[in-house]
MIDOSE-1310 file (N, C-alpha, C; in nm, 2 decimals, decimal comma, always signed):
residues 304
mtqw	+0,06/-0,13/+0,01/-0,02/-0,01/+0,00/+0,09/+0,13/+0,00; +0,00/+0,23/-0,05/+0,11/+0,32/-0,07/+0,00/+0,49/+0,01; +0,03/+0,61/+0,04/-0,05/+0,69/+0,06/-0,13/+0,74/-0,04; -0,11/+0,67/-0,21/-0,24/+0,69/-0,24/-0,34/+0,59/-0,27
akrg	-0,35/+0,49/-0,18/-0,44/+0,37/-0,18/-0,53/+0,38/-0,04; -0,64/+0,46/-0,10/-0,73/+0,46/+0,06/-0,80/+0,37/+0,07; -0,76/+0,22/+0,15/-0,85/+0,17/+0,18/-1,00/+0,18/+0,26; -0,96/+0,26/+0,31/-1,09/+0,24/+0,48/-1,14/+0,16/+0,48
vapk	-1,05/+0,04/+0,54/-1,08/-0,09/+0,61/-1,11/-0,13/+0,74; -1,11/-0,02/+0,81/-1,16/-0,01/+0,96/-1,28/+0,02/+0,96; -1,37/-0,09/+1,08/-1,52/-0,02/+1,12/-1,53/+0,03/+1,20; -1,41/+0,09/+1,27/-1,44/+0,15/+1,41/-1,26/+0,21/+1,39
ipvv	-1,27/+0,39/+1,46/-1,17/+0,45/+1,41/-1,14/+0,55/+1,49; -1,06/+0,52/+1,57/-0,98/+0,61/+1,71/-1,02/+0,80/+1,67; -1,11/+0,85/+1,83/-1,09/+0,98/+1,80/-1,05/+1,05/+1,91; -1,00/+1,15/+1,91/-0,90/+1,18/+2,02/-1,00/+1,29/+2,12
dmdk	-1,00/+1,32/+2,22/-1,03/+1,39/+2,34/-0,93/+1,46/+2,35; -0,90/+1,59/+2,31/-0,78/+1,65/+2,31/-0,80/+1,77/+2,46; -0,90/+1,73/+2,56/-0,87/+1,78/+2,63/-0,85/+1,75/+2,75; -0,82/+1,58/+2,72/-0,79/+1,45/+2,82/-0,58/+1,41/+2,77
ctqc	-0,60/+1,48/+2,67/-0,42/+1,43/+2,56/-0,38/+1,49/+2,63; -0,25/+1,45/+2,68/-0,14/+1,49/+2,77/-0,01/+1,54/+2,66; -0,05/+1,46/+2,54/+0,06/+1,57/+2,45/+0,19/+1,48/+2,44; +0,16/+1,31/+2,52/+0,27/+1,23/+2,53/+0,33/+1,14/+2,37
nkcs	+0,24/+1,16/+2,22/+0,27/+1,13/+2,18/+0,29/+0,96/+2,15; +0,24/+0,87/+2,24/+0,25/+0,71/+2,26/+0,12/+0,67/+2,13; +0,06/+0,73/+2,08/-0,07/+0,71/+2,04/+0,02/+0,67/+1,89; +0,16/+0,78/+1,83/+0,19/+0,85/+1,70/+0,28/+0,68/+1,70
licp	+0,33/+0,69/+1,82/+0,45/+0,54/+1,88/+0,44/+0,44/+1,82; +0,31/+0,41/+1,84/+0,28/+0,28/+1,84/+0,18/+0,21/+1,74; +0,12/+0,29/+1,62/+0,10/+0,32/+1,56/+0,15/+0,27/+1,45; +0,10/+0,14/+1,39/+0,17/+0,05/+1,25/+0,16/+0,07/+1,18
haav	+0,07/+0,19/+1,12/+0,06/+0,24/+0,95/+0,07/+0,41/+0,93; +0,13/+0,44/+1,08/+0,16/+0,58/+1,09/+0,09/+0,68/+1,00; -0,08/+0,66/+1,12/-0,26/+0,66/+1,04/-0,25/+0,78/+1,18; -0,21/+0,77/+1,29/-0,17/+0,88/+1,42/-0,04/+0,93/+1,39
rpfl	-0,06/+1,11/+1,43/+0,04/+1,12/+1,36/-0,03/+1,28/+1,49; +0,14/+1,33/+1,57/+0,07/+1,47/+1,60/+0,16/+1,58/+1,45; +0,12/+1,69/+1,50/+0,11/+1,83/+1,42/+0,09/+1,92/+1,50; +0,23/+2,04/+1,47/+0,27/+2,15/+1,53/+0,19/+2,25/+1,48
lsqq	+0,15/+2,36/+1,49/+0,07/+2,46/+1,40/+0,14/+2,62/+1,42; +0,16/+2,70/+1,39/+0,17/+2,80/+1,42/+0,00/+2,89/+1,45; +0,00/+2,97/+1,51/-0,13/+3,09/+1,53/-0,13/+3,10/+1,35; -0,06/+3,17/+1,24/-0,15/+3,17/+1,13/-0,21/+3,05/+1,05
elda	-0,12/+2,94/+1,08/-0,18/+2,82/+1,03/-0,29/+2,78/+1,14; -0,33/+2,78/+1,21/-0,45/+2,78/+1,28/-0,58/+2,79/+1,26; -0,53/+2,95/+1,22/-0,64/+3,05/+1,22/-0,68/+3,03/+1,05; -0,61/+2,96/+0,98/-0,67/+2,94/+0,85/-0,73/+2,75/+0,80
apaa	-0,72/+2,70/+0,95/-0,70/+2,55/+0,98/-0,88/+2,55/+0,97; -0,98/+2,40/+0,92/-1,13/+2,43/+0,96/-1,16/+2,47/+1,02; -1,29/+2,48/+1,09/-1,36/+2,46/+1,21/-1,30/+2,39/+1,30; -1,35/+2,22/+1,26/-1,30/+2,16/+1,28/-1,16/+2,11/+1,38
freg	-1,07/+2,17/+1,33/-0,93/+2,13/+1,34/-0,91/+2,26/+1,44; -0,93/+2,36/+1,44/-0,92/+2,49/+1,53/-0,99/+2,43/+1,66; -1,10/+2,33/+1,67/-1,14/+2,35/+1,76/-1,08/+2,23/+1,88; -1,04/+2,09/+1,76/-0,93/+1,95/+1,84/-0,80/+2,05/+1,90
sraa	-0,73/+2,20/+1,80/-0,63/+2,24/+1,88/-0,54/+2,24/+2,01; -0,53/+2,22/+2,11/-0,44/+2,33/+2,21/-0,33/+2,37/+2,18; -0,32/+2,38/+2,30/-0,18/+2,51/+2,29/-0,03/+2,41/+2,33; +0,06/+2,37/+2,27/+0,14/+2,23/+2,28/+0,23/+2,30/+2,46
iggg	+0,27/+2,18/+2,48/+0,28/+2,15/+2,62/+0,43/+2,12/+2,59; +0,55/+2,21/+2,70/+0,67/+2,09/+2,72/+0,81/+2,19/+2,73; +0,75/+2,35/+2,70/+0,83/+2,39/+2,70/+0,91/+2,47/+2,60; +1,00/+2,57/+2,56/+1,16/+2,55/+2,48/+1,03/+2,56/+2,35
vldn	+1,06/+2,54/+2,24/+1,02/+2,62/+2,11/+0,87/+2,53/+2,09; +0,85/+2,47/+2,17/+0,70/+2,39/+2,18/+0,57/+2,54/+2,24; +0,63/+2,63/+2,32/+0,57/+2,75/+2,32/+0,50/+2,82/+2,22; +0,60/+2,79/+2,14/+0,55/+2,87/+1,93/+0,46/+2,82/+1,91
yhyr	+0,40/+2,71/+1,96/+0,28/+2,64/+1,83/+0,14/+2,56/+1,93; +0,08/+2,52/+1,80/+0,00/+2,48/+1,93/-0,03/+2,33/+1,83; -0,10/+2,24/+1,90/-0,07/+2,05/+1,91/-0,23/+2,00/+1,90; -0,18/+1,89/+1,77/-0,28/+1,87/+1,74/-0,21/+1,69/+1,70
vqva	-0,32/+1,56/+1,77/-0,30/+1,44/+1,72/-0,40/+1,41/+1,64; -0,39/+1,43/+1,52/-0,48/+1,40/+1,36/-0,50/+1,27/+1,30; -0,62/+1,20/+1,33/-0,61/+1,06/+1,25/-0,66/+1,03/+1,11; -0,55/+0,96/+1,04/-0,55/+0,92/+0,86/-0,72/+0,84/+0,89
pldc	-0,85/+0,90/+0,86/-0,94/+0,80/+0,91/-0,94/+0,72/+0,80; -0,89/+0,71/+0,66/-0,91/+0,63/+0,53/-0,80/+0,48/+0,53; -0,70/+0,54/+0,66/-0,56/+0,48/+0,65/-0,53/+0,40/+0,78; -0,61/+0,44/+0,88/-0,65/+0,37/+1,03/-0,68/+0,20/+0,97
tgce	-0,67/+0,10/+1,01/-0,70/-0,05/+1,04/-0,75/-0,06/+1,11; -0,80/+0,04/+1,25/-0,90/-0,01/+1,36/-0,81/-0,12/+1,49; -0,70/-0,08/+1,47/-0,65/-0,20/+1,56/-0,67/-0,21/+1,71; -0,66/-0,06/+1,73/-0,69/-0,01/+1,89/-0,56/+0,03/+1,98
lcvr	-0,50/+0,04/+1,92/-0,34/-0,01/+1,96/-0,32/+0,15/+2,07; -0,31/+0,27/+1,98/-0,36/+0,34/+2,04/-0,42/+0,32/+2,13; -0,54/+0,32/+2,19/-0,67/+0,34/+2,32/-0,59/+0,30/+2,37; -0,48/+0,16/+2,34/-0,45/+0,11/+2,44/-0,35/+0,13/+2,55
icpa	-0,24/+0,17/+2,46/-0,16/+0,25/+2,52/-0,15/+0,42/+2,55; -0,27/+0,42/+2,53/-0,27/+0,58/+2,57/-0,32/+0,62/+2,76; -0,15/+0,70/+2,78/-0,17/+0,69/+3,00/-0,34/+0,73/+2,99; -0,37/+0,83/+2,94/-0,48/+0,95/+2,98/-0,65/+0,91/+2,95
dalk	-0,65/+0,81/+2,88/-0,79/+0,73/+2,82/-0,83/+0,84/+2,74; -0,72/+0,90/+2,68/-0,76/+1,03/+2,54/-0,87/+0,95/+2,39; -0,81/+0,84/+2,37/-0,89/+0,80/+2,28/-1,01/+0,73/+2,25; -1,08/+0,69/+2,18/-1,18/+0,64/+2,21/-1,24/+0,57/+2,09
lega	-1,28/+0,46/+2,01/-1,37/+0,43/+1,88/-1,44/+0,40/+1,86; -1,49/+0,50/+1,75/-1,68/+0,47/+1,70/-1,62/+0,49/+1,56; -1,80/+0,46/+1,50/-1,81/+0,47/+1,38/-1,70/+0,46/+1,30; -1,71/+0,38/+1,13/-1,60/+0,47/+1,08/-1,69/+0,59/+0,98
aqvv	-1,79/+0,55/+0,94/-1,84/+0,61/+0,87/-1,84/+0,78/+0,89; -1,92/+0,81/+1,04/-1,93/+0,94/+1,13/-1,79/+0,97/+1,10; -1,63/+0,92/+1,12/-1,54/+1,03/+1,18/-1,49/+1,02/+1,05; -1,49/+0,89/+0,96/-1,41/+0,95/+0,85/-1,48/+1,11/+0,72
eaer	-1,63/+1,13/+0,75/-1,70/+1,23/+0,70/-1,65/+1,33/+0,75; -1,60/+1,25/+0,93/-1,58/+1,46/+1,02/-1,43/+1,46/+0,98; -1,32/+1,35/+0,97/-1,24/+1,41/+1,01/-1,08/+1,38/+0,85; -1,21/+1,36/+0,74/-1,11/+1,36/+0,59/-1,04/+1,45/+0,60
gnwd	-1,15/+1,59/+0,61/-1,06/+1,73/+0,57/-0,97/+1,75/+0,65; -1,01/+1,76/+0,73/-0,86/+1,77/+0,90/-0,70/+1,70/+0,90; -0,77/+1,56/+0,81/-0,62/+1,48/+0,74/-0,56/+1,58/+0,67; -0,68/+1,57/+0,57/-0,62/+1,67/+0,44/-0,54/+1,84/+0,47
yalt	-0,62/+1,88/+0,56/-0,52/+2,00/+0,59/-0,37/+1,99/+0,67; -0,38/+1,90/+0,73/-0,31/+1,89/+0,84/-0,17/+1,81/+0,74; -0,16/+1,80/+0,64/-0,07/+1,74/+0,57/+0,00/+1,81/+0,45; -0,06/+1,97/+0,50/-0,03/+2,09/+0,44/+0,08/+2,13/+0,49
lpdr	+0,06/+2,17/+0,63/+0,16/+2,19/+0,74/+0,25/+2,18/+0,77; +0,36/+2,26/+0,76/+0,53/+2,21/+0,74/+0,58/+2,15/+0,87; +0,69/+2,04/+0,80/+0,77/+1,98/+0,88/+0,82/+2,05/+0,99; +0,82/+2,02/+1,09/+0,82/+2,07/+1,24/+0,98/+2,00/+1,26
gdei	+1,01/+1,86/+1,21/+1,10/+1,80/+1,37/+1,19/+1,86/+1,38; +1,32/+1,96/+1,25/+1,39/+1,92/+1,28/+1,40/+2,01/+1,42; +1,30/+2,12/+1,44/+1,32/+2,20/+1,58/+1,33/+2,16/+1,69; +1,23/+2,00/+1,69/+1,26/+1,98/+1,83/+1,32/+1,82/+1,86
dktt	+1,37/+1,80/+1,98/+1,49/+1,69/+1,99/+1,42/+1,58/+1,95; +1,47/+1,49/+1,88/+1,44/+1,32/+1,82/+1,46/+1,27/+1,94; +1,59/+1,27/+1,98/+1,62/+1,14/+2,13/+1,49/+1,13/+2,23; +1,37/+1,20/+2,22/+1,28/+1,15/+2,30/+1,15/+1,09/+2,25
ikgs	+1,07/+1,01/+2,31/+0,93/+0,94/+2,26/+0,88/+1,05/+2,20; +0,87/+1,17/+2,28/+0,81/+1,24/+2,28/+0,81/+1,38/+2,13; +0,95/+1,36/+2,11/+1,03/+1,50/+2,00/+0,99/+1,38/+1,88; +1,05/+1,22/+1,89/+1,07/+1,15/+1,77/+0,95/+1,17/+1,64
qfqk	+0,83/+1,14/+1,74/+0,70/+1,13/+1,65/+0,62/+1,28/+1,59; +0,77/+1,38/+1,60/+0,73/+1,48/+1,47/+0,86/+1,45/+1,43; +0,87/+1,40/+1,39/+0,95/+1,38/+1,26/+0,88/+1,28/+1,18; +0,90/+1,29/+1,06/+0,83/+1,29/+0,91/+0,89/+1,14/+0,92
pyle	+0,78/+1,00/+0,93/+0,77/+0,87/+0,93/+0,80/+0,83/+0,75; +0,89/+0,76/+0,72/+0,97/+0,78/+0,57/+0,82/+0,60/+0,55; +0,79/+0,58/+0,67/+0,70/+0,40/+0,67/+0,54/+0,42/+0,66; +0,47/+0,46/+0,59/+0,33/+0,49/+0,62/+0,25/+0,47/+0,55
fsga	+0,16/+0,39/+0,59/+0,01/+0,30/+0,57/+0,05/+0,17/+0,44; +0,13/+0,11/+0,53/+0,21/-0,03/+0,48/+0,06/-0,11/+0,45; +0,07/-0,24/+0,39/+0,00/-0,38/+0,40/-0,05/-0,39/+0,49; +0,05/-0,36/+0,59/+0,06/-0,51/+0,76/+0,00/-0,55/+0,77
cegc	-0,08/-0,60/+0,85/-0,16/-0,69/+0,95/-0,22/-0,55/+1,04; -0,36/-0,52/+1,08/-0,37/-0,45/+1,22/-0,28/-0,50/+1,29; -0,24/-0,39/+1,31/-0,21/-0,43/+1,47/-0,03/-0,49/+1,47; +0,05/-0,50/+1,42/+0,17/-0,52/+1,36/+0,24/-0,55/+1,43
getp	+0,32/-0,58/+1,48/+0,43/-0,53/+1,62/+0,58/-0,50/+1,49; +0,63/-0,50/+1,38/+0,68/-0,51/+1,30/+0,73/-0,34/+1,26; +0,62/-0,27/+1,16/+0,60/-0,21/+1,12/+0,62/-0,12/+1,22; +0,61/-0,09/+1,32/+0,60/+0,05/+1,47/+0,78/+0,09/+1,48
hvkl	+0,84/-0,04/+1,51/+0,98/-0,06/+1,48/+1,06/-0,01/+1,43; +0,99/-0,04/+1,27/+1,09/+0,02/+1,12/+1,04/+0,13/+1,11; +0,90/+0,17/+1,16/+0,85/+0,35/+1,14/+0,96/+0,45/+1,23; +0,99/+0,38/+1,31/+1,07/+0,43/+1,42/+1,22/+0,48/+1,36
mtql	+1,27/+0,38/+1,30/+1,40/+0,34/+1,22/+1,35/+0,47/+1,14; +1,30/+0,46/+1,09/+1,32/+0,57/+0,97/+1,24/+0,70/+1,06; +1,20/+0,72/+1,15/+1,21/+0,88/+1,14/+1,33/+0,96/+1,24; +1,42/+0,84/+1,27/+1,51/+0,85/+1,29/+1,63/+0,88/+1,24
fger	+1,64/+0,80/+1,08/+1,76/+0,77/+1,00/+1,71/+0,78/+0,87; +1,57/+0,82/+0,87/+1,51/+0,83/+0,73/+1,61/+0,88/+0,58; +1,63/+0,95/+0,62/+1,68/+1,01/+0,46/+1,86/+1,02/+0,49; +1,83/+0,88/+0,55/+2,03/+0,79/+0,46/+2,02/+0,72/+0,49
lvia	+1,86/+0,57/+0,56/+1,86/+0,50/+0,57/+1,86/+0,41/+0,42; +1,94/+0,27/+0,48/+1,96/+0,17/+0,39/+1,94/+0,06/+0,42; +1,83/-0,06/+0,35/+1,79/-0,13/+0,45/+1,78/-0,27/+0,36; +1,88/-0,36/+0,38/+1,90/-0,53/+0,34/+1,82/-0,58/+0,42
natg	+1,65/-0,63/+0,31/+1,53/-0,68/+0,42/+1,59/-0,84/+0,41; +1,58/-0,91/+0,54/+1,51/-1,06/+0,46/+1,40/-1,10/+0,44; +1,37/-1,22/+0,39/+1,25/-1,24/+0,28/+1,17/-1,29/+0,44; +1,04/-1,25/+0,43/+0,94/-1,30/+0,57/+0,84/-1,12/+0,50
cssi	+0,78/-1,13/+0,60/+0,64/-1,05/+0,60/+0,66/-0,87/+0,61; +0,86/-0,86/+0,66/+0,88/-0,72/+0,65/+0,93/-0,75/+0,46; +0,91/-0,84/+0,37/+0,88/-0,82/+0,24/+0,82/-0,82/+0,18; +0,73/-0,85/+0,24/+0,57/-0,82/+0,18/+0,51/-0,68/+0,21
wgas	+0,52/-0,66/+0,33/+0,44/-0,50/+0,35/+0,53/-0,42/+0,31; +0,67/-0,49/+0,32/+0,78/-0,40/+0,28/+0,72/-0,37/+0,12; +0,72/-0,42/+0,07/+0,71/-0,44/-0,12/+0,66/-0,52/-0,23; +0,51/-0,47/-0,14/+0,42/-0,57/-0,25/+0,38/-0,51/-0,35
npsf	+0,49/-0,54/-0,48/+0,45/-0,47/-0,59/+0,33/-0,45/-0,67; +0,29/-0,36/-0,71/+0,32/-0,22/-0,72/+0,34/-0,06/-0,57; +0,29/-0,17/-0,51/+0,24/-0,05/-0,36/+0,44/-0,05/-0,34; +0,47/+0,08/-0,26/+0,55/+0,03/-0,16/+0,57/+0,16/-0,08
pytv	+0,55/+0,11/+0,06/+0,52/+0,19/+0,16/+0,60/+0,29/+0,23; +0,76/+0,24/+0,15/+0,84/+0,33/+0,23/+0,80/+0,47/+0,12; +0,87/+0,64/+0,19/+0,81/+0,71/+0,09/+0,97/+0,85/+0,06; +0,91/+0,95/+0,06/+1,11/+1,00/+0,04/+0,98/+1,15/+0,13
nakg	+1,13/+1,27/+0,13/+1,06/+1,42/+0,15/+1,08/+1,50/+0,09; +1,10/+1,56/+0,11/+1,02/+1,73/+0,00/+1,19/+1,75/-0,10; +1,29/+1,67/-0,07/+1,37/+1,68/-0,12/+1,48/+1,57/-0,16; +1,34/+1,47/-0,18/+1,37/+1,32/-0,26/+1,43/+1,25/-0,18
egpa	+1,45/+1,26/-0,01/+1,58/+1,16/-0,01/+1,43/+1,09/+0,05; +1,50/+0,99/+0,10/+1,44/+0,88/+0,23/+1,49/+0,72/+0,21; +1,44/+0,65/+0,26/+1,53/+0,48/+0,28/+1,58/+0,43/+0,12; +1,62/+0,38/+0,16/+1,69/+0,33/+0,05/+1,67/+0,11/+0,04
wans	+1,57/+0,04/-0,05/+1,55/-0,05/+0,05/+1,57/-0,20/-0,15; +1,57/-0,29/-0,04/+1,66/-0,47/-0,15/+1,59/-0,47/-0,08; +1,54/-0,65/-0,09/+1,50/-0,81/-0,08/+1,62/-0,88/-0,09; +1,69/-0,97/-0,01/+1,75/-1,09/-0,08/+1,68/-1,17/+0,02
lfed	+1,67/-1,32/-0,08/+1,60/-1,47/-0,06/+1,70/-1,51/+0,03; +1,62/-1,62/+0,11/+1,66/-1,72/+0,14/+1,77/-1,71/+0,26; +1,70/-1,62/+0,33/+1,72/-1,55/+0,43/+1,93/-1,53/+0,47; +1,95/-1,46/+0,34/+2,09/-1,44/+0,38/+2,10/-1,28/+0,36
naef	+2,05/-1,26/+0,43/+2,01/-1,09/+0,39/+2,18/-1,04/+0,51; +2,20/-1,08/+0,56/+2,37/-1,05/+0,62/+2,47/-1,03/+0,58; +2,50/-1,13/+0,47/+2,57/-1,12/+0,37/+2,49/-1,04/+0,31; +2,44/-1,02/+0,22/+2,35/-0,90/+0,17/+2,42/-0,77/+0,20
glgm	+2,37/-0,73/+0,28/+2,37/-0,62/+0,44/+2,55/-0,59/+0,38; +2,58/-0,71/+0,41/+2,76/-0,67/+0,43/+2,85/-0,65/+0,31; +2,77/-0,68/+0,18/+2,79/-0,64/+0,04/+2,79/-0,50/+0,04; +2,65/-0,45/+0,03/+2,59/-0,31/+0,04/+2,69/-0,21/+0,13
rraf	+2,73/-0,27/+0,23/+2,82/-0,17/+0,33/+2,93/-0,15/+0,25; +2,96/-0,29/+0,22/+3,12/-0,29/+0,19/+3,17/-0,18/+0,06; +3,04/-0,18/-0,01/+3,01/-0,16/-0,11/+3,05/+0,05/-0,10; +2,97/+0,06/+0,02/+2,95/+0,20/+0,05/+3,11/+0,23/+0,07
qqrr	+3,14/+0,22/+0,18/+3,27/+0,20/+0,26/+3,39/+0,18/+0,11; +3,35/+0,15/+0,05/+3,44/+0,13/-0,13/+3,46/+0,28/-0,18; +3,30/+0,31/-0,20/+3,30/+0,46/-0,24/+3,34/+0,57/-0,18; +3,32/+0,56/-0,04/+3,36/+0,66/+0,08/+3,55/+0,66/+0,08
dylt	+3,64/+0,58/+0,08/+3,77/+0,55/+0,00/+3,79/+0,61/-0,11; +3,73/+0,55/-0,21/+3,79/+0,62/-0,32/+3,72/+0,81/-0,33; +3,60/+0,82/-0,24/+3,56/+1,00/-0,23/+3,73/+1,00/-0,21; +3,74/+0,96/-0,03/+3,85/+1,06/+0,02/+3,98/+1,05/-0,07
lqve	+4,02/+0,96/-0,17/+4,14/+0,98/-0,23/+4,14/+1,10/-0,29; +4,00/+1,11/-0,39/+3,98/+1,20/-0,45/+3,99/+1,35/-0,40; +3,89/+1,36/-0,33/+3,95/+1,45/-0,19/+4,07/+1,52/-0,20; +4,13/+1,41/-0,11/+4,33/+1,47/-0,13/+4,34/+1,51/-0,22
dale	+4,35/+1,45/-0,34/+4,42/+1,43/-0,49/+4,35/+1,67/-0,57; +4,23/+1,67/-0,47/+4,19/+1,77/-0,56/+4,30/+1,91/-0,45; +4,29/+1,89/-0,31/+4,38/+2,01/-0,23/+4,51/+2,02/-0,23; +4,56/+1,87/-0,27/+4,69/+1,85/-0,34/+4,78/+1,95/-0,41
dktv	+4,65/+1,94/-0,54/+4,65/+2,00/-0,69/+4,65/+2,16/-0,72; +4,77/+2,19/-0,66/+4,78/+2,36/-0,70/+4,72/+2,42/-0,80; +4,69/+2,38/-0,93/+4,65/+2,43/-1,05/+4,48/+2,38/-1,04; +4,45/+2,39/-0,94/+4,27/+2,37/-0,90/+4,26/+2,47/-0,82
amte	+4,19/+2,53/-0,82/+4,16/+2,68/-0,79/+3,99/+2,65/-0,74; +4,03/+2,71/-0,62/+3,85/+2,66/-0,55/+3,86/+2,79/-0,37; +3,78/+2,81/-0,35/+3,71/+2,93/-0,23/+3,81/+2,90/-0,16; +3,81/+2,96/-0,01/+3,87/+2,93/+0,12/+3,81/+2,85/+0,17
klrr	+3,64/+2,87/+0,17/+3,52/+2,81/+0,21/+3,51/+2,64/+0,22; +3,53/+2,67/+0,04/+3,52/+2,49/-0,02/+3,64/+2,44/+0,04; +3,77/+2,47/+0,07/+3,92/+2,40/+0,08/+3,89/+2,39/+0,24; +3,83/+2,47/+0,30/+3,79/+2,46/+0,48/+3,73/+2,33/+0,47
llqq	+3,64/+2,30/+0,38/+3,51/+2,20/+0,38/+3,56/+2,07/+0,38; +3,69/+2,07/+0,26/+3,69/+1,99/+0,19/+3,83/+1,90/+0,32; +3,88/+2,04/+0,37/+4,02/+1,96/+0,48/+3,92/+1,94/+0,60; +3,79/+1,97/+0,64/+3,75/+1,88/+0,74/+3,69/+1,77/+0,75
flvm	+3,63/+1,79/+0,64/+3,57/+1,60/+0,58/+3,70/+1,49/+0,57; +3,80/+1,57/+0,54/+3,93/+1,44/+0,54/+3,99/+1,40/+0,70; +3,96/+1,51/+0,78/+3,98/+1,54/+0,90/+3,83/+1,41/+0,97; +3,78/+1,41/+0,93/+3,68/+1,34/+0,95/+3,68/+1,20/+0,94
rken	+3,75/+1,21/+0,85/+3,75/+1,04/+0,80/+3,91/+0,97/+0,80; +3,96/+1,05/+0,84/+4,11/+1,03/+0,91/+4,09/+0,91/+1,04; +4,01/+1,05/+1,15/+4,00/+0,99/+1,25/+3,89/+0,93/+1,24; +3,82/+0,83/+1,15/+3,67/+0,75/+1,14/+3,58/+0,77/+1,28
qhdl	+3,59/+0,96/+1,21/+3,45/+0,98/+1,32/+3,30/+0,92/+1,27; +3,27/+0,90/+1,39/+3,09/+0,84/+1,30/+3,02/+0,91/+1,28; +2,91/+0,88/+1,23/+2,84/+1,04/+1,24/+2,73/+1,01/+1,38; +2,73/+1,14/+1,39/+2,63/+1,17/+1,46/+2,48/+1,13/+1,53
llpr	+2,39/+1,10/+1,56/+2,26/+1,15/+1,54/+2,21/+1,24/+1,65; +2,26/+1,36/+1,59/+2,19/+1,52/+1,72/+2,03/+1,51/+1,72; +2,01/+1,56/+1,86/+1,88/+1,61/+1,89/+1,83/+1,64/+1,79; +1,84/+1,72/+1,70/+1,80/+1,84/+1,65/+1,85/+1,84/+1,50
grsi	+1,78/+1,86/+1,39/+1,88/+1,86/+1,28/+1,89/+1,73/+1,20; +2,03/+1,75/+1,10/+2,07/+1,61/+1,03/+2,15/+1,60/+1,14; +2,23/+1,45/+1,04/+2,35/+1,43/+1,10/+2,47/+1,55/+1,03; +2,58/+1,53/+1,13/+2,73/+1,57/+1,11/+2,77/+1,61/+0,94
yhqm	+2,76/+1,48/+0,91/+2,80/+1,44/+0,75/+2,70/+1,45/+0,67; +2,52/+1,51/+0,75/+2,42/+1,46/+0,58/+2,49/+1,65/+0,62; +2,48/+1,72/+0,71/+2,49/+1,85/+0,70/+2,59/+1,90/+0,65; +2,72/+1,80/+0,67/+2,82/+1,88/+0,56/+2,82/+1,87/+0,38
merl	+2,73/+1,78/+0,37/+2,70/+1,72/+0,23/+2,66/+1,81/+0,22; +2,50/+1,87/+0,26/+2,47/+1,98/+0,19/+2,52/+2,11/+0,24; +2,65/+2,14/+0,29/+2,73/+2,27/+0,26/+2,82/+2,27/+0,16; +2,83/+2,14/+0,12/+2,93/+2,12/+0,00/+2,89/+2,13/-0,11
epll	+2,77/+2,07/-0,16/+2,71/+2,08/-0,29/+2,69/+2,15/-0,37; +2,62/+2,29/-0,33/+2,61/+2,40/-0,38/+2,76/+2,49/-0,38; +2,88/+2,48/-0,32/+3,00/+2,53/-0,34/+3,07/+2,41/-0,45; +3,05/+2,29/-0,49/+3,04/+2,22/-0,58/+3,04/+2,26/-0,66
heem	+2,88/+2,30/-0,71/+2,84/+2,28/-0,84/+2,89/+2,44/-0,89; +2,86/+2,52/-0,75/+2,98/+2,74/-0,82/+3,08/+2,63/-0,83; +3,17/+2,63/-0,81/+3,34/+2,56/-0,92/+3,41/+2,53/-0,97; +3,28/+2,41/-1,01/+3,34/+2,32/-1,06/+3,39/+2,33/-1,20
pgha	+3,29/+2,43/-1,30/+3,32/+2,45/-1,41/+3,49/+2,41/-1,45; +3,54/+2,41/-1,53/+3,62/+2,39/-1,59/+3,75/+2,32/-1,56; +3,69/+2,25/-1,39/+3,77/+2,18/-1,29/+3,77/+2,02/-1,28; +3,82/+1,95/-1,36/+3,81/+1,81/-1,38/+3,78/+1,76/-1,24
kler	+3,88/+1,78/-1,17/+3,87/+1,70/-1,05/+3,77/+1,78/-0,90; +3,69/+1,89/-0,88/+3,61/+1,92/-0,84/+3,49/+1,86/-0,94; +3,45/+1,85/-1,08/+3,34/+1,80/-1,14/+3,39/+1,67/-1,12; +3,49/+1,57/-1,09/+3,45/+1,43/-1,01/+3,37/+1,46/-0,85
lydl	+3,40/+1,56/-0,81/+3,40/+1,54/-0,63/+3,25/+1,56/-0,70; +3,20/+1,63/-0,77/+3,04/+1,71/-0,75/+2,96/+1,56/-0,76; +3,05/+1,49/-0,87/+2,97/+1,38/-0,97/+2,97/+1,24/-0,80; +3,06/+1,30/-0,69/+3,00/+1,16/-0,63/+2,92/+1,23/-0,45
rdif	+2,89/+1,38/-0,48/+2,83/+1,49/-0,45/+2,78/+1,31/-0,30; +2,73/+1,24/-0,29/+2,58/+1,19/-0,23/+2,67/+1,07/-0,11; +2,80/+1,05/-0,14/+2,89/+1,00/-0,08/+2,99/+1,03/+0,05; +2,96/+1,23/+0,05/+3,02/+1,29/+0,13/+2,90/+1,23/+0,25
gris	+2,81/+1,28/+0,27/+2,68/+1,19/+0,33/+2,68/+1,04/+0,43; +2,64/+0,99/+0,52/+2,70/+0,83/+0,53/+2,61/+0,76/+0,53; +2,59/+0,65/+0,52/+2,45/+0,60/+0,50/+2,45/+0,53/+0,63; +2,30/+0,52/+0,68/+2,27/+0,40/+0,85/+2,19/+0,34/+0,79
């Protein structure tokens, strides 16, 4: 399944009582299909929201950047499978199941509006349960069974590492809900970044994954050699800003610095890649060695 296949299979769908909600986000954490999600809204976005959406929103709690926003838990009524996990995990008894027909009618427009809101995950500490659920899930609306125990774990993994995640999948349930062609539940962000997924038969995904890991390592070793060559070649003109970034990359590589999961924003190598790409694009014309680095730009970031 994908975001385009609105199955509407749930006989009953959860409805949130926002006056009881403690904004813990556990309902989103446990949802197997990413059909229950928290959203943060500015005052301007709240004013532009449908009336029912406004009425079901509350001031965000938790301090810090959250004080700038309003908060709402929104259910995707046509993507929910009615598994009840969110109802059972809620510590405040803020969710209850109601008949699908009336919930779809009431919540469909609210869900559509929620999807237009900006992704504010980079502002929130992703290393907490609450903060992790403000991150975009790169696994959504799969064809997994209602109440699936696998997909919440994989969904969380995509929320933490999704834009640089590579999955060597073993044959089993995860290969069925993960890639039942032509549907594909893994998705991308606005930049086109998302998990890279491949499946290996006969339970040899450990060797399969090792081969993928070795291939990335070989490419990064080759990139390191090309960076050293470009920096040592005095005929290659580059700005001091680009030179410092390339030197910083070499230091990190030679010290075997691991890519850190930062509480906010993107990983260290990913940030470096985003800074290098426009500089290389601007300075590469007429310099074959810089053009080569630009062709290898995706590997400045580090896969997970």
